N, C-alpha and C positions, 0 to 999 in steps of 0.2 A: 437820865429819869435820876441817876443821883450824885448828888453833888461830888466831885473830885475826891475830895478831903474824906468820902465812905467809899469810896472804889474805885472802878477804871484800871483796876488791875497794875497801876501803875508804884503799890506798896506805900500809896499815902498813912499819913497816921494812924488814919482809924480804919483802913480799909480789913481791919482785921476783925473787927467788929460790923462791919459792912461787907464790900465785895470784893473778892481779891482772887489773882489768878495761882492756883497753885500747880505749877511747874515739875513737880516731883514724883506725887503718887501714879501718872501713868507714864510709862515709857513713850517716849517720841511724843507728848503731847500735854496739854494742858485744860485744866478744869476750872470752871469759876465756882470759888466755893463765897459761904457767907456764914455772918455771926449774925447775933441778936440783932441786930441794929438791919441787918441786911432781909432777917427772916422778917422781920412785921414790915420792912417795904412789900414784900411777896404778897404776904398775909393781907394787907392794906388793896395790894393792886388785883388781887383775888376777889376780897368783899366788894371792891369798886365796879369790876364787871359783874359780879352779882345784883348790887344795885342799878343799873342798867337793863341787867335782865329785867326784875323785879318791877320796870319803870314801863316794860312793856316792849323793848327792844330788841331784835336779834341781831345777834354777834358774832364775831368771829375771829378767835382770840388765838394768837400765832405765837408759842411758846417752845421754845427750846429748853428740856429742861433739868437743871443741875443735876437734881435728884430724885431720889422715888417720894421724897415728904413734899417735893414740889406738885407731884401728882396728884398726892393724898391731901393738898391743901384743896385743888382744884374741885376734887371728888367732893371734900366735905363741902365746900359753898356755893357747887351747882345741884347739889342733889334734888333739891327742891324744883328741877326745873329739866326739860326734855332736853339733853343736851348730848351731842356725839362726838365721841374722839376718833378723831382723824390719826391715823400711823403714817406717814411724810417718812416714805425713807429714800436713795438712793446709794448708789454706791459709794463709798468712801474715797474713790480715787474723784469724783464726781465734786462730792461735798469739799473736798482738800483744793478742787479748782476754783469752785467757786468761793469759796473762802480766799484765796489769794486773789480773785475777781476783783473782788470786794474790798479787798487789802484791810480784810480782819486779824487779827491776832492769830496766828498758825498753831496750829493743833488742836484748835476748842471743837473742831470736826469730828477727829480721832478720841479726843478726851473725855467727850460726852456723847461718842455712840452707844454706848451701853447703856446710858440711864435712859436714853430714846426711843431702847427698841425694846416698847412696851409688850406684855403677852396680852392684855385684852384690849381691843378696840373697837368700833365701829363698821370703820371703814379703814381700806389701806389704798392709798395713791402714792405708786414708785413715780419718783420725780427724776429719774435721769431727764429725761425728755420732760422740760416741766410747763406744763398748763396748766394755770392754774384755776382757769375756767370752769375746765371741766372735772377737776378736785371740788372745786365748790357745787357745781350742778350735780357731783353726789348727793349731795344732801339736799339739795333746794333748787330749783331751776328756778329762782329771781335771784340769783347767786353774777345774774353773767356777768356784772359788770367789778365784783369785788376780785381781789386780789389775794392770795395767800402763801406766805413767805416756807420757807426749809422749818425745819421740825416739828412740833404735833396742834393739831389746827384742833379747838372745840366751837362746833356748831352750835348753836341754840338759836 
């Protein structure tokens, strides 16, 4: 989604303005941080999703929240639509196993656990045993063929 020079966690020249990994703030973990260019990318993505919804499309957005401002952006851009926030949970052990199986950077699940532990949501989906279709069907029975991943899902 983002050019390597603006992110990727590799300490690229412009990653402080785009996206970067912070391995110091949360012990034994890492979090994805963003600068002003990263914020614009996130805002643009949220606006694009709102445009798809405005055109009459039903969507599922699978999002790992980076911080509270990202959730606030989703609320801002989707408040005129009937949207549902689905809190997707699993144990930290399961999340770290999946992180390793997927070859993702280690520590992201631990680092973003708190940011994704939102207090207010429409549905809760515990996914230690993962069945995507069941989560989608909580909101809408026509979702049988759709698949959701880990994080927070917004359905409308």
